[in-house]
N, C-alpha and C positions, 0 to 999 in steps of 0.2 A: 573610578568605575561607578556607573550609575546604579542606584539602588534598585533591586529587583521589585517589580510589582507582582502581585499574585492574584489570580482569578480562581475563585472556588468553583470546582465542578465535582458534584457529589462529595465523596469523602476524601478527595485528593486535591492538593494544592498544585497549581500549574504555574511555575515561575515564568515570567515574561523574559524576553531576550535580554541579554546583557549588553553593556556598552551602548553603542549608537543604533544597534539593530532593533527594530520594533516590529511586532506583529501588527499587521493592518487590522483595522476594524472589520469584523466579520460582515460579509455581504448578506448574510441571512442569520436568523436566530436559530440556535441549535434546538432541535426537537428533544423531547424527553428520551426518545429512543437513541438519538445521536449522542446525547450526553451519557447515556448508559454505555454505548460503544466506546466513547472516549475514556470513561472510567476503566473499562477493560483494557484498553490500550495502555493507559498510564499506570496500571497496577504493576508494581515491580515483581510480583509473584508470577506474572504471566510471561512466558518466553515465546510462545508461538500463538498467533491469532489468525484463524481462517475467517474471512468475511465474504459472504455472498450477497448479491443484490443486483437488480437491473441498472441500466444506465441512468444517471441522474440522481442517484441516492447519495452521492458525495463520499463513496467508499475511499477513493484515492485522496480526495481533499482532506478528509478526516484523518486518514492514516499519516499523511505528510504533515498535517497540522500537529498531530501528537508527536511525530518524529522530531520536528523543529523544537517543540517545547522540551522534549527530553534531551536533545543535544545542547540546548542553551542552559539547561540546569546541570549538565555534565559535559564540559567542553572537551573531554577526552573522547567522547563518542563521535562517530562519523555516520553519515547516511549513505547507504548503498541502495540503488534502484535497480531492480531486475525485471526484465520483460522479454517476451519473444521478439525476434527480429523481423520476421515476415509472416506470410500467411500460414506457413507450416513451421511449428516449433522444432521439428526435427531437421529442418533444412539449414545449411550453413550460410556463412556470409561471403564465401569465396567469390561469388559472381559479382559482388559489388567492388567498385574501385576504392583505393586508399587503404590506410591501416585500420586496425580494429576500432579506434576512436572515431575516425572519419566515416567508417562503414555504419557504426551504430548511432551516430549523432542524429540522423533524421528521425529515429524512433524515440528520441528523448523529449519531443515537444510536449507530450502530456505532463512530464515531470516539471519542465521549466514553466509551463503555463500555470500549473497548480501552485508551484512555489511562489510565482509572482502574484498570485492571489493572496498569499499568506504574508510575504514580506516584500519590500521594495526591490525592483530589478537590480539596483546597485548592490543590495545585500546578497542577492543570489550570486552575482559576480564575485563578491567578497568570499562567500562560502566556497565557491569553486576554486578561487585562487588560493585559499587556505587548505585546499584539498579535503574539505569537510563533507563534500558530496561527490559521489562517483556513480557510475552505472556500468552494468555488465549484462550481456545477453545470457539467457537461461542456459544455452548450450555451451557456455564457457566456464561452468562452475566446478567441474570435476577437479579434485585436488585442493580446492579452496577450504579454508578454515577461518571462521569469522569470530573475532574476539572484540568485545566492547563496541559493537556496531548495532545500528538500527537498520534492518533490511526491509524494504517495501517491495514486494513482488506484485507487479500489476498485470492485469489481463491474464490471470492464471488459468482461465478456461482454455487458453492456447498452449498450455503445458501438458505433456503426457504424464501418466502416472509415474513412469521412470524418472522423468525430469523433476517432478515434484518430490519424489523420494530423495534424489540427489540434493535438491534445495533444502529440505528440512534437516538433512543430516550434515549440513555444513555449519549449523549453528553451534557456536562455542560459548565460552564464559562471558557473562555480562552482556549478552546480545539479545535482541528482540527481533523476531521475524513476523511481519504482517503480510498475509497472502490475500490479495483481493481478486475476486473473480465473479463472473456472471454466468449462471447456469444456462441462460437463454442464448448466449452468443459464443460460438466457437468457430475458428477458421481452420481447424485441422482435421476436418472430415471424419468425425466420430472417434478420434483418437484421444480426446480430452480426458484427463484423469482427475480433473478438479472435483467433480461431484463425488466420485468414489472415495477420494482421500478426505474430503470434507466429512462425509458420512462415517468414515472409519474412525475419525477422532471426535465425533459428535456424541460423546458419552461422559458419564460422571468420572470414570477413571482418568480420562484425559484431562478433564478440568482440574482434578485434584493434583495433577502433575504440572499444571501451568500451561496446558494446551487448550485453547478456547476456540469455539466456533460461534459465529454471530451472523444473523440473516436479516437483510432488509427486503421489503417487498415493494411493489409498485406504489403502495400507499405512502411510502417514505420518500418518494421522488421529490426533490426540491428544485430541479432545473427549470421545469415549466409544467403548467397544468395540461397542456396538450400532450407532452411526453408521458405524463401519468396516465392519461386516457389511452394512448397508443399501447403502452406496455401492458396495461390491464387487459385490453382486447387481445393482444398477442398471447399473454399468459393463459387466458381462457381458451383460446384456440388450441394451444399446445396441449392443454389438459384433455381436450376432446379427441385429438388424433392419436 
């Protein structure tokens, strides 16, 4: 077994992947704010983390990056990816052909794209074959109970408050839930519960219990300068209307 390398981020050690799997060199340098977010993600005292921010702030990338690091330091952990399936989070998959895996697969491209930014494509295949990564639609959670898992819930602005309530109450022993959303974008016609549940847990009492909230703004966008400009203009417009 290869010796683990360690990268220092704040006060936490981040073990690199074991065996032949390696984390790719980062395509960008983490900002101070991103490193602070990474510390929150990797802090074992935190069980649930809500993160808000516009497109291009690397919410999903950072969450999956932390998830991979945590998995490879504890090979008993698995990664579960949760998201809405279509434009309405309350609408089912019945109209799509195939079984649940075939129905949901087209919606997993953001997961696989981000994972392949972090590790080699063959390593993503290995993780899938070892059943270390899986995915489930938000409206298939009832009755689930997660133990020793890292759950990344993406595009949470497309979850209703009821669905978010179901999501956070599935978390069990030795699990961590990361919920990523964008207040500016929602495809469910005013039914989004993300802002309300984010604000509900945005207090000191929640922090003391290991429930954290974290926000990025358009100033934190790393995807491109033009996107930073566009989001800034859109944010100013929304504040005026």
